[in-house]
A tleap script that builds the chain and sets N, CA, C and O, in Angstrom:
source leaprc.protein.ff14SB
mol = sequence {
  NMET VAL HIE ILE SER SER TRP ASN ALA THR
  VAL GLY LEU PHE THR GLN GLY ALA ARG LEU
  LEU GLN LYS GLY ALA PRO LEU ILE LEU TYR
  GLY PRO TYR PHE ARG LYS ASP HIE PRO THR
  ALA PRO SER ASN LEU ALA PHE ASP GLU SER
  LEU ARG ALA ARG ASN ALA GLU TRP GLY VAL
  ARG TRP LEU GLU ASP VAL THR GLU LEU VAL
  GLU GLY GLN GLY PHE VAL LEU GLU ARG VAL
  HIE GLU MET PRO ALA ASN ASN LEU THR VAL
  VAL TYR ARG ARG CVAL
}
set mol.1.N position { -145.969 16.272 93.306 }
set mol.1.CA position { -145.970 15.276 92.247 }
set mol.1.C position { -145.895 15.916 90.884 }
set mol.1.O position { -145.421 15.298 89.931 }
set mol.2.N position { -146.357 17.152 90.776 }
set mol.2.CA position { -146.466 17.786 89.462 }
set mol.2.C position { -145.091 17.968 88.812 }
set mol.2.O position { -144.972 17.852 87.593 }
set mol.3.N position { -144.069 18.246 89.591 }
set mol.3.CA position { -142.752 18.464 89.007 }
set mol.3.C position { -141.940 17.182 88.849 }
set mol.3.O position { -140.978 17.154 88.082 }
set mol.4.N position { -142.311 16.123 89.561 }
set mol.4.CA position { -141.568 14.861 89.448 }
set mol.4.C position { -142.464 13.809 88.801 }
set mol.4.O position { -142.624 12.697 89.304 }
set mol.5.N position { -143.035 14.198 87.682 }
set mol.5.CA position { -143.852 13.290 86.877 }
set mol.5.C position { -144.034 13.931 85.507 }
set mol.5.O position { -143.713 15.102 85.305 }
set mol.6.N position { -144.543 13.160 84.591 }
set mol.6.CA position { -144.794 13.696 83.250 }
set mol.6.C position { -146.011 14.620 83.277 }
set mol.6.O position { -146.818 14.567 84.205 }
set mol.7.N position { -146.132 15.450 82.271 }
set mol.7.CA position { -147.305 16.319 82.162 }
set mol.7.C position { -148.579 15.488 82.091 }
set mol.7.O position { -149.620 15.905 82.600 }
set mol.8.N position { -148.508 14.319 81.465 }
set mol.8.CA position { -149.681 13.436 81.387 }
set mol.8.C position { -150.154 12.999 82.772 }
set mol.8.O position { -151.353 12.810 82.979 }
set mol.9.N position { -149.240 12.837 83.715 }
set mol.9.CA position { -149.638 12.500 85.085 }
set mol.9.C position { -150.380 13.666 85.726 }
set mol.9.O position { -151.325 13.457 86.487 }
set mol.10.N position { -149.964 14.878 85.426 }
set mol.10.CA position { -150.664 16.063 85.933 }
set mol.10.C position { -152.065 16.128 85.351 }
set mol.10.O position { -153.027 16.416 86.063 }
set mol.11.N position { -152.178 15.862 84.069 }
set mol.11.CA position { -153.498 15.825 83.427 }
set mol.11.C position { -154.362 14.770 84.117 }
set mol.11.O position { -155.530 15.025 84.411 }
set mol.12.N position { -153.803 13.600 84.374 }
set mol.12.CA position { -154.536 12.531 85.039 }
set mol.12.C position { -154.961 12.900 86.449 }
set mol.12.O position { -156.061 12.551 86.876 }
set mol.13.N position { -154.108 13.596 87.173 }
set mol.13.CA position { -154.446 14.037 88.523 }
set mol.13.C position { -155.713 14.887 88.512 }
set mol.13.O position { -156.619 14.672 89.317 }
set mol.14.N position { -155.771 15.842 87.606 }
set mol.14.CA position { -156.923 16.733 87.578 }
set mol.14.C position { -158.145 16.092 86.932 }
set mol.14.O position { -159.274 16.376 87.335 }
set mol.15.N position { -157.942 15.249 85.957 }
set mol.15.CA position { -159.065 14.537 85.346 }
set mol.15.C position { -159.740 13.646 86.388 }
set mol.15.O position { -160.964 13.652 86.525 }
set mol.16.N position { -158.938 12.891 87.109 }
set mol.16.CA position { -159.497 12.002 88.129 }
set mol.16.C position { -159.992 12.793 89.346 }
set mol.16.O position { -160.984 12.418 89.971 }
set mol.17.N position { -159.305 13.874 89.674 }
set mol.17.CA position { -159.779 14.732 90.756 }
set mol.17.C position { -161.158 15.281 90.460 }
set mol.17.O position { -162.015 15.331 91.342 }
set mol.18.N position { -161.374 15.690 89.227 }
set mol.18.CA position { -162.690 16.203 88.836 }
set mol.18.C position { -163.754 15.118 88.921 }
set mol.18.O position { -164.910 15.396 89.238 }
set mol.19.N position { -163.365 13.900 88.642 }
set mol.19.CA position { -164.308 12.786 88.680 }
set mol.19.C position { -164.613 12.364 90.113 }
set mol.19.O position { -165.746 11.994 90.421 }
set mol.20.N position { -163.606 12.417 90.995 }
set mol.20.CA position { -163.749 11.854 92.332 }
set mol.20.C position { -164.118 12.868 93.421 }
set mol.20.O position { -164.788 12.520 94.393 }
set mol.21.N position { -163.686 14.103 93.259 }
set mol.21.CA position { -163.933 15.086 94.314 }
set mol.21.C position { -165.316 15.712 94.188 }
set mol.21.O position { -165.783 16.013 93.090 }
set mol.22.N position { -165.947 15.897 95.318 }
set mol.22.CA position { -167.249 16.547 95.339 }
set mol.22.C position { -167.085 18.040 95.105 }
set mol.22.O position { -166.010 18.599 95.325 }
set mol.23.N position { -168.153 18.679 94.660 }
set mol.23.CA position { -168.132 20.123 94.492 }
set mol.23.C position { -167.776 20.763 95.825 }
set mol.23.O position { -168.282 20.374 96.877 }
set mol.24.N position { -166.900 21.744 95.755 }
set mol.24.CA position { -166.440 22.447 96.945 }
set mol.24.C position { -165.189 21.862 97.565 }
set mol.24.O position { -164.573 22.492 98.424 }
set mol.25.N position { -164.803 20.664 97.144 }
set mol.25.CA position { -163.618 20.016 97.718 }
set mol.25.C position { -162.342 20.686 97.205 }
set mol.25.O position { -162.282 21.115 96.053 }
set mol.26.N position { -161.320 20.775 98.067 }
set mol.26.CA position { -160.055 21.339 97.614 }
set mol.26.C position { -159.161 20.279 96.974 }
set mol.26.O position { -159.262 19.091 97.280 }
set mol.27.N position { -158.305 20.724 96.100 }
set mol.27.CA position { -157.203 19.917 95.595 }
set mol.27.C position { -155.974 20.781 95.844 }
set mol.27.O position { -155.845 21.862 95.270 }
set mol.28.N position { -155.079 20.312 96.691 }
set mol.28.CA position { -153.971 21.124 97.181 }
set mol.28.C position { -152.653 20.559 96.662 }
set mol.28.O position { -152.378 19.366 96.788 }
set mol.29.N position { -151.852 21.433 96.081 }
set mol.29.CA position { -150.536 21.067 95.571 }
set mol.29.C position { -149.466 21.835 96.333 }
set mol.29.O position { -149.694 22.954 96.792 }
set mol.30.N position { -148.301 21.221 96.461 }
set mol.30.CA position { -147.180 21.866 97.133 }
set mol.30.C position { -145.930 21.614 96.313 }
set mol.30.O position { -145.691 20.494 95.863 }
set mol.31.N position { -145.148 22.636 96.123 }
set mol.31.CA position { -143.881 22.458 95.437 }
set mol.31.C position { -143.428 23.728 94.751 }
set mol.31.O position { -144.020 24.792 94.931 }
set mol.32.N position { -142.371 23.608 93.960 }
set mol.32.CA position { -141.845 24.759 93.239 }
set mol.32.C position { -142.633 24.994 91.951 }
set mol.32.O position { -143.105 24.049 91.319 }
set mol.33.N position { -142.766 26.235 91.581 }
set mol.33.CA position { -143.418 26.612 90.325 }
set mol.33.C position { -142.706 27.814 89.751 }
set mol.33.O position { -142.172 28.646 90.484 }
set mol.34.N position { -142.702 27.896 88.438 }
set mol.34.CA position { -142.355 29.150 87.767 }
set mol.34.C position { -143.640 29.958 87.680 }
set mol.34.O position { -144.727 29.396 87.544 }
set mol.35.N position { -143.513 31.277 87.758 }
set mol.35.CA position { -144.684 32.140 87.621 }
set mol.35.C position { -144.315 33.356 86.799 }
set mol.35.O position { -143.269 33.972 87.006 }
set mol.36.N position { -145.190 33.694 85.862 }
set mol.36.CA position { -145.001 34.917 85.088 }
set mol.36.C position { -145.074 36.091 86.047 }
set mol.36.O position { -145.833 36.060 87.016 }
set mol.37.N position { -144.308 37.100 85.788 }
set mol.37.CA position { -144.280 38.319 86.601 }
set mol.37.C position { -143.748 38.100 88.020 }
set mol.37.O position { -143.948 38.945 88.892 }
set mol.38.N position { -143.076 36.975 88.254 }
set mol.38.CA position { -142.417 36.724 89.540 }
set mol.38.C position { -140.999 36.238 89.242 }
set mol.38.O position { -140.820 35.316 88.446 }
set mol.39.N position { -140.013 36.833 89.855 }
set mol.39.CA position { -138.646 36.353 89.618 }
set mol.39.C position { -138.484 34.910 90.109 }
set mol.39.O position { -139.054 34.523 91.129 }
set mol.40.N position { -137.718 34.143 89.384 }
set mol.40.CA position { -137.466 32.747 89.748 }
set mol.40.C position { -136.196 32.668 90.572 }
set mol.40.O position { -135.162 33.224 90.198 }
set mol.41.N position { -136.281 31.981 91.684 }
set mol.41.CA position { -135.112 31.798 92.546 }
set mol.41.C position { -134.078 30.939 91.824 }
set mol.41.O position { -134.443 29.976 91.150 }
set mol.42.N position { -132.811 31.269 91.952 }
set mol.42.CA position { -131.768 30.431 91.335 }
set mol.42.C position { -131.865 28.962 91.759 }
set mol.42.O position { -131.563 28.072 90.964 }
set mol.43.N position { -132.281 28.700 92.993 }
set mol.43.CA position { -132.404 27.307 93.445 }
set mol.43.C position { -133.483 26.565 92.655 }
set mol.43.O position { -133.338 25.368 92.407 }
set mol.44.N position { -134.554 27.241 92.258 }
set mol.44.CA position { -135.593 26.587 91.460 }
set mol.44.C position { -135.123 26.339 90.034 }
set mol.44.O position { -135.482 25.328 89.430 }
set mol.45.N position { -134.328 27.246 89.493 }
set mol.45.CA position { -133.751 27.013 88.164 }
set mol.45.C position { -132.825 25.800 88.196 }
set mol.45.O position { -132.872 24.958 87.300 }
set mol.46.N position { -131.988 25.710 89.222 }
set mol.46.CA position { -131.074 24.571 89.349 }
set mol.46.C position { -131.848 23.270 89.569 }
set mol.46.O position { -131.487 22.229 89.022 }
set mol.47.N position { -132.908 23.333 90.368 }
set mol.47.CA position { -133.727 22.151 90.617 }
set mol.47.C position { -134.388 21.668 89.330 }
set mol.47.O position { -134.422 20.468 89.056 }
set mol.48.N position { -134.916 22.609 88.539 }
set mol.48.CA position { -135.533 22.264 87.259 }
set mol.48.C position { -134.523 21.580 86.348 }
set mol.48.O position { -134.827 20.564 85.723 }
set mol.49.N position { -133.335 22.136 86.278 }
set mol.49.CA position { -132.283 21.551 85.441 }
set mol.49.C position { -131.936 20.140 85.920 }
set mol.49.O position { -131.739 19.238 85.106 }
set mol.50.N position { -131.860 19.953 87.227 }
set mol.50.CA position { -131.550 18.643 87.794 }
set mol.50.C position { -132.650 17.630 87.481 }
set mol.50.O position { -132.363 16.489 87.118 }
set mol.51.N position { -133.899 18.045 87.620 }
set mol.51.CA position { -135.013 17.150 87.313 }
set mol.51.C position { -134.991 16.730 85.851 }
set mol.51.O position { -135.121 15.546 85.542 }
set mol.52.N position { -134.828 17.694 84.950 }
set mol.52.CA position { -134.851 17.404 83.521 }
set mol.52.C position { -133.668 16.543 83.089 }
set mol.52.O position { -133.770 15.785 82.125 }
set mol.53.N position { -132.545 16.656 83.800 }
set mol.53.CA position { -131.381 15.812 83.499 }
set mol.53.C position { -131.669 14.353 83.854 }
set mol.53.O position { -131.147 13.441 83.214 }
set mol.54.N position { -132.498 14.138 84.872 }
set mol.54.CA position { -132.850 12.777 85.274 }
set mol.54.C position { -133.949 12.181 84.413 }
set mol.54.O position { -133.957 10.983 84.133 }
set mol.55.N position { -134.887 13.043 83.992 }
set mol.55.CA position { -135.996 12.575 83.166 }
set mol.55.C position { -136.532 13.782 82.399 }
set mol.55.O position { -136.979 14.754 83.007 }
set mol.56.N position { -136.489 13.725 81.087 }
set mol.56.CA position { -136.883 14.869 80.253 }
set mol.56.C position { -138.343 15.269 80.424 }
set mol.56.O position { -138.715 16.385 80.061 }
set mol.57.N position { -139.181 14.386 80.968 }
set mol.57.CA position { -140.595 14.710 81.173 }
set mol.57.C position { -140.850 15.392 82.515 }
set mol.57.O position { -141.954 15.876 82.767 }
set mol.58.N position { -139.854 15.432 83.359 }
set mol.58.CA position { -139.991 16.079 84.665 }
set mol.58.C position { -139.612 17.543 84.547 }
set mol.58.O position { -139.039 17.960 83.540 }
set mol.59.N position { -139.928 18.319 85.562 }
set mol.59.CA position { -139.473 19.707 85.620 }
set mol.59.C position { -140.444 20.598 86.368 }
set mol.59.O position { -141.623 20.279 86.522 }
set mol.60.N position { -139.922 21.717 86.826 }
set mol.60.CA position { -140.756 22.716 87.484 }
set mol.60.C position { -141.745 23.244 86.456 }
set mol.60.O position { -141.360 23.602 85.343 }
set mol.61.N position { -143.008 23.291 86.827 }
set mol.61.CA position { -144.076 23.707 85.907 }
set mol.61.C position { -144.397 25.190 86.074 }
set mol.61.O position { -144.140 25.796 87.115 }
set mol.62.N position { -144.953 25.736 85.034 }
set mol.62.CA position { -145.472 27.101 85.100 }
set mol.62.C position { -146.833 27.043 85.781 }
set mol.62.O position { -147.717 26.301 85.354 }
set mol.63.N position { -146.997 27.823 86.835 }
set mol.63.CA position { -148.261 27.830 87.562 }
set mol.63.C position { -149.420 28.203 86.646 }
set mol.63.O position { -150.519 27.667 86.791 }
set mol.64.N position { -149.194 29.095 85.726 }
set mol.64.CA position { -150.260 29.509 84.808 }
set mol.64.C position { -150.703 28.356 83.907 }
set mol.64.O position { -151.886 28.247 83.587 }
set mol.65.N position { -149.773 27.498 83.496 }
set mol.65.CA position { -150.128 26.328 82.679 }
set mol.65.C position { -150.943 25.325 83.489 }
set mol.65.O position { -151.927 24.771 83.000 }
set mol.66.N position { -150.523 25.097 84.735 }
set mol.66.CA position { -151.258 24.172 85.601 }
set mol.66.C position { -152.660 24.714 85.858 }
set mol.66.O position { -153.634 23.962 85.830 }
set mol.67.N position { -152.763 26.009 86.106 }
set mol.67.CA position { -154.063 26.613 86.389 }
set mol.67.C position { -154.973 26.557 85.168 }
set mol.67.O position { -156.171 26.309 85.303 }
set mol.68.N position { -154.428 26.781 83.992 }
set mol.68.CA position { -155.243 26.668 82.776 }
set mol.68.C position { -155.784 25.245 82.624 }
set mol.68.O position { -156.953 25.050 82.292 }
set mol.69.N position { -154.932 24.267 82.868 }
set mol.69.CA position { -155.351 22.865 82.792 }
set mol.69.C position { -156.452 22.572 83.803 }
set mol.69.O position { -157.477 21.985 83.455 }
set mol.70.N position { -156.246 22.973 85.036 }
set mol.70.CA position { -157.179 22.633 86.100 }
set mol.70.C position { -158.521 23.341 85.925 }
set mol.70.O position { -159.568 22.773 86.236 }
set mol.71.N position { -158.494 24.569 85.433 }
set mol.71.CA position { -159.753 25.277 85.194 }
set mol.71.C position { -160.584 24.573 84.127 }
set mol.71.O position { -161.813 24.619 84.168 }
set mol.72.N position { -159.923 23.927 83.177 }
set mol.72.CA position { -160.631 23.155 82.160 }
set mol.72.C position { -161.241 21.872 82.699 }
set mol.72.O position { -162.041 21.225 82.023 }
set mol.73.N position { -160.858 21.503 83.927 }
set mol.73.CA position { -161.381 20.282 84.549 }
set mol.73.C position { -162.392 20.588 85.652 }
set mol.73.O position { -162.782 19.690 86.399 }
set mol.74.N position { -162.817 21.836 85.760 }
set mol.74.CA position { -163.854 22.157 86.734 }
set mol.74.C position { -163.355 22.607 88.093 }
set mol.74.O position { -164.049 22.429 89.094 }
set mol.75.N position { -162.172 23.182 88.146 }
set mol.75.CA position { -161.625 23.733 89.375 }
set mol.75.C position { -161.365 25.219 89.182 }
set mol.75.O position { -161.269 25.698 88.052 }
set mol.76.N position { -161.251 25.941 90.281 }
set mol.76.CA position { -160.815 27.335 90.247 }
set mol.76.C position { -159.634 27.479 91.195 }
set mol.76.O position { -159.531 26.777 92.202 }
set mol.77.N position { -158.753 28.397 90.854 }
set mol.77.CA position { -157.638 28.716 91.734 }
set mol.77.C position { -158.176 29.537 92.887 }
set mol.77.O position { -158.715 30.625 92.683 }
set mol.78.N position { -158.033 29.021 94.095 }
set mol.78.CA position { -158.538 29.716 95.273 }
set mol.78.C position { -157.467 30.589 95.915 }
set mol.78.O position { -157.717 31.747 96.249 }
set mol.79.N position { -156.261 30.019 96.087 }
set mol.79.CA position { -155.199 30.823 96.671 }
set mol.79.C position { -153.846 30.181 96.464 }
set mol.79.O position { -153.715 28.979 96.232 }
set mol.80.N position { -152.837 31.049 96.560 }
set mol.80.CA position { -151.440 30.633 96.457 }
set mol.80.C position { -150.738 31.147 97.707 }
set mol.80.O position { -150.787 32.339 98.012 }
set mol.81.N position { -150.090 30.243 98.422 }
set mol.81.CA position { -149.358 30.594 99.635 }
set mol.81.C position { -147.863 30.452 99.375 }
set mol.81.O position { -147.405 29.404 98.919 }
set mol.82.N position { -147.114 31.492 99.662 }
set mol.82.CA position { -145.661 31.409 99.622 }
set mol.82.C position { -145.199 30.532 100.775 }
set mol.82.O position { -145.686 30.673 101.897 }
set mol.83.N position { -144.265 29.632 100.508 }
set mol.83.CA position { -143.764 28.713 101.522 }
set mol.83.C position { -142.238 28.787 101.577 }
set mol.83.O position { -141.615 29.403 100.712 }
set mol.84.N position { -141.641 28.168 102.577 }
set mol.84.CA position { -140.177 28.156 102.653 }
set mol.84.C position { -139.540 27.476 101.442 }
set mol.84.O position { -140.179 26.703 100.729 }
set mol.85.N position { -138.287 27.784 101.238 }
set mol.85.CA position { -137.460 27.154 100.196 }
set mol.85.C position { -138.028 27.365 98.794 }
set mol.85.O position { -137.899 26.499 97.929 }
set mol.86.N position { -138.662 28.529 98.575 }
set mol.86.CA position { -139.169 28.906 97.247 }
set mol.86.C position { -140.228 27.950 96.712 }
set mol.86.O position { -140.325 27.731 95.505 }
set mol.87.N position { -141.011 27.391 97.608 }
set mol.87.CA position { -142.128 26.531 97.237 }
set mol.87.C position { -143.440 27.284 97.410 }
set mol.87.O position { -143.493 28.339 98.041 }
set mol.88.N position { -144.486 26.722 96.841 }
set mol.88.CA position { -145.828 27.281 96.964 }
set mol.88.C position { -146.787 26.188 97.412 }
set mol.88.O position { -146.626 25.022 97.052 }
set mol.89.N position { -147.775 26.570 98.193 }
set mol.89.CA position { -148.944 25.730 98.403 }
set mol.89.C position { -150.039 26.357 97.552 }
set mol.89.O position { -150.374 27.529 97.725 }
set mol.90.N position { -150.593 25.575 96.636 }
set mol.90.CA position { -151.578 26.072 95.695 }
set mol.90.C position { -152.892 25.330 95.974 }
set mol.90.O position { -152.940 24.100 95.973 }
set mol.91.N position { -153.938 26.098 96.208 }
set mol.91.CA position { -155.239 25.521 96.543 }
set mol.91.C position { -156.198 25.768 95.377 }
set mol.91.O position { -156.496 26.910 95.025 }
set mol.92.N position { -156.664 24.684 94.799 }
set mol.92.CA position { -157.709 24.735 93.793 }
set mol.92.C position { -158.982 24.203 94.448 }
set mol.92.O position { -158.923 23.384 95.365 }
set mol.93.N position { -160.114 24.669 93.975 }
set mol.93.CA position { -161.399 24.253 94.548 }
set mol.93.C position { -162.272 23.712 93.426 }
set mol.93.O position { -162.397 24.341 92.376 }
set mol.94.N position { -162.875 22.549 93.645 }
set mol.94.CA position { -163.804 21.925 92.672 }
set mol.94.C position { -165.091 22.738 92.661 }
set mol.94.O position { -165.679 22.990 93.713 }
set mol.95.N position { -165.531 23.150 91.463 }
set mol.95.CA position { -166.779 23.917 91.344 }
set mol.95.C position { -167.853 23.102 90.662 }
set mol.95.O position { -168.970 23.586 90.475 }
savepdb mol mol.pdb
quit
């Protein structure tokens, strides 16, 4: 959902997640991300361009930006799993 929604929807996801999830609960995201110090697959660049052409508020997010946001809402980054098709499963944990 993070890449096919506005940044405000991402903020809402974590704001409400912090309100609704108990301490220790995971919040798991799946999808493409840009990451500093990691090369970006050409398919993710093309996907980002396609998303932004459909809606300027959509797009592949920087994992570091999402993590900064989520840490401000009472979560910690627990792990990042590489997945097929240049996607990631990202596990945050409510603290």
